[in-house]
C-alpha positions as CSV (number, residue, x, y, z in Angstrom):
1,M,107.6,9.1,-23.1
2,K,110.3,6.9,-21.7
3,R,114.0,6.9,-22.6
4,L,114.7,3.3,-23.6
5,F,117.5,1.1,-24.9
6,F,118.2,-2.6,-25.6
7,A,121.3,-4.0,-23.9
8,L,123.1,-7.2,-23.0
9,D,122.8,-8.0,-19.4
10,I,126.0,-8.4,-17.4
11,T,125.8,-10.8,-14.4
12,N,126.3,-9.3,-10.9
13,N,129.4,-11.4,-10.4
14,D,130.9,-10.1,-13.7
15,K,130.0,-6.5,-12.8
16,Q,131.9,-6.8,-9.5
17,L,134.9,-8.3,-11.3
18,L,134.8,-5.5,-13.9
19,T,134.7,-2.9,-11.2
20,H,137.6,-4.5,-9.3
21,W,139.6,-4.6,-12.5
22,R,138.9,-1.0,-13.4
23,D,139.7,0.3,-10.0
24,K,142.9,-1.7,-9.6
25,A,144.3,-1.7,-13.2
26,L,143.2,1.8,-14.2
27,N,142.2,3.9,-11.2
28,L,141.9,7.0,-13.4
29,P,140.7,10.5,-12.2
30,F,137.5,10.4,-14.3
31,K,133.9,9.9,-13.3
32,T,133.3,6.2,-12.8
33,I,130.2,4.5,-14.3
34,T,128.4,2.8,-11.4
35,T,128.7,-1.0,-11.2
36,E,124.9,-1.3,-11.4
37,N,124.8,0.5,-14.7
38,F,127.3,-1.8,-16.5
39,H,125.8,-3.1,-19.8
40,I,126.6,-3.5,-23.5
41,T,124.1,-1.5,-25.5
42,L,122.5,-3.2,-28.5
43,A,120.3,-0.4,-29.7
44,F,119.7,3.0,-28.2
45,L,116.0,4.0,-28.7
46,G,115.7,7.4,-27.1
47,N,112.3,8.8,-26.1
48,T,109.7,6.1,-26.8
49,S,106.0,6.2,-26.4
50,S,104.0,3.4,-24.7
51,V,102.8,2.2,-28.1
52,Q,106.3,2.1,-29.5
53,Q,107.5,0.3,-26.4
54,Q,104.9,-2.4,-26.9
55,Q,105.9,-2.7,-30.6
56,L,109.6,-3.1,-29.6
57,T,108.7,-5.7,-27.0
58,D,106.6,-7.6,-29.5
59,S,109.5,-7.5,-32.0
60,A,112.0,-8.7,-29.4
61,N,109.7,-11.5,-28.4
62,K,109.4,-12.6,-32.0
63,F,113.1,-12.4,-32.6
64,S,114.1,-14.2,-29.4
65,Q,111.8,-17.1,-30.4
66,Q,113.5,-17.3,-33.9
67,I,117.1,-17.4,-32.8
68,S,118.8,-20.5,-31.7
69,P,120.1,-20.6,-28.2
70,I,123.7,-19.3,-28.1
71,T,126.0,-22.1,-27.2
72,S,129.0,-19.9,-26.5
73,P,127.8,-16.7,-25.0
74,I,131.2,-15.6,-23.9
75,L,132.6,-12.1,-24.7
76,Q,136.2,-11.2,-24.4
77,L,136.8,-7.6,-23.5
78,N,140.4,-7.1,-24.5
79,H,141.1,-3.4,-25.1
80,V,140.4,0.0,-23.6
81,G,139.1,2.7,-25.9
82,L,138.1,6.3,-25.7
83,F,135.1,7.9,-27.5
84,K,136.6,11.5,-27.6
85,K,133.5,13.6,-28.3
86,P,131.2,12.1,-25.6
87,K,134.3,11.6,-23.4
88,V,133.5,8.0,-22.6
89,M,136.2,5.4,-21.8
90,Y,135.2,1.8,-22.5
91,L,136.2,-1.8,-22.6
92,G,135.8,-3.2,-26.1
93,L,135.9,-6.4,-28.1
94,Q,138.5,-7.0,-30.7
95,T,136.0,-9.0,-32.8
96,C,132.2,-9.0,-32.6
97,P,130.7,-12.5,-32.7
98,D,128.1,-13.0,-35.4
99,W,125.3,-13.7,-32.9
100,L,125.9,-10.3,-31.2
101,N,126.0,-8.4,-34.5
102,D,122.8,-10.1,-35.7
103,L,121.0,-9.3,-32.4
104,A,122.0,-5.7,-32.5
105,N,121.1,-5.3,-36.1
106,N,117.7,-6.9,-35.7
107,L,116.8,-4.8,-32.7
108,S,118.0,-1.6,-34.5
109,Q,115.9,-2.6,-37.6
110,A,112.8,-3.1,-35.3
111,A,113.4,0.5,-34.0
112,I,113.6,1.9,-37.5
113,K,110.4,0.2,-38.5
114,I,108.5,2.0,-35.8
115,G,110.0,5.4,-36.6
116,L,112.9,5.6,-34.1
117,L,116.1,7.0,-35.4
118,Q,119.2,4.8,-35.3
119,E,122.8,5.6,-35.9
120,K,124.1,4.8,-39.3
121,R,127.6,3.7,-38.2
122,A,128.7,0.1,-37.7
123,Y,127.8,-1.5,-34.4
124,C,130.6,-1.1,-31.9
125,P,129.9,-3.3,-28.8
126,H,131.5,-1.8,-25.7
127,L,131.1,-1.5,-21.9
128,S,131.5,2.1,-20.7
129,I,133.7,2.4,-17.6
130,Y,134.3,6.2,-17.2
131,R,132.6,9.4,-18.2
132,K,134.2,12.8,-18.6
133,A,137.3,11.0,-19.7
134,H,140.1,12.5,-21.9
135,A,143.5,11.6,-23.3
136,M,146.2,11.2,-20.6
137,D,149.6,12.6,-21.2
138,D,151.5,11.1,-18.2
139,G,152.5,8.0,-20.1
140,S,151.2,5.6,-17.4
141,L,148.5,4.3,-19.8
142,N,148.4,5.5,-23.4
143,I,144.8,6.5,-23.2
144,G,145.4,9.0,-25.9
145,M,145.3,6.2,-28.5
146,S,141.9,5.1,-29.9
147,D,142.3,1.5,-28.8
148,I,144.8,0.4,-26.2
149,E,145.9,-3.2,-25.7
150,M,145.5,-4.3,-22.2
151,S,148.9,-5.9,-22.1
152,D,147.7,-9.5,-22.8
153,K,145.0,-9.2,-20.2
154,K,141.5,-10.4,-21.3
155,I,138.3,-9.9,-19.4
156,I,135.9,-12.7,-20.1
157,I,132.2,-12.2,-19.3
158,K,129.3,-14.6,-19.9
159,I,126.1,-13.3,-21.5
160,N,122.8,-15.1,-20.7
161,S,120.2,-12.5,-21.6
162,F,119.4,-9.1,-23.0
163,S,116.8,-6.6,-21.8
164,L,114.8,-3.5,-22.7
165,Y,116.0,-0.9,-20.3
166,R,114.6,2.4,-19.1
167,S,117.0,5.2,-18.3
168,V,115.9,7.7,-15.6
169,S,117.9,10.7,-14.4
170,S,117.9,11.3,-10.7
171,E,119.8,13.4,-8.2
172,Q,122.1,10.4,-7.6
173,G,122.8,10.0,-11.3
174,V,121.3,8.0,-14.1
175,I,119.5,4.8,-13.1
176,Y,119.0,1.9,-15.6
177,T,116.1,-0.4,-14.9
178,P,115.4,-3.5,-17.0
179,I,111.7,-3.6,-18.1
180,T,111.6,-6.9,-20.0
181,T,114.3,-9.6,-20.3
182,W,114.9,-12.3,-22.9
183,K,117.1,-15.4,-22.4
184,L,119.9,-16.1,-25.0
185,T,121.0,-19.4,-23.6
186,T,119.1,-22.6,-22.6
């Protein structure tokens, strides 16, 4: 069994820009997510057999051939949020483009068809930046609020592809490795 998930790929250049922004603008005392692990999850799959992995790959192949190339694969990360229970701070999107919502929903439906459990809540695209995060009381950044405006700052990233990733725990931390990648643009 492999621990798998589908995610949007973030370019190396954008990963560096995001790390620079996080370290300069926030610089909070929480556990940072490594630059290499930046992604936007589309569907978490959990422990997956080789047969299920092949079925998911087949579904993604079929779906990627049916969708039109995305002409504006730009995402605007424009607020900081905190998932309180898992203690994850993230950059989020104020609005989710239709293409992103459709992609996430189709991949989630493919997982359900092969017997993998999926969350029943609405899709919330986000890019995790800290773990073991909590509300801050010092007033420097109102992290205690569920969504914090980034004072008119917007982080623009371009998305060209999505991948099926494998998550492996190691002594150095979690390592995310793309297994198969699908292009979203021409």
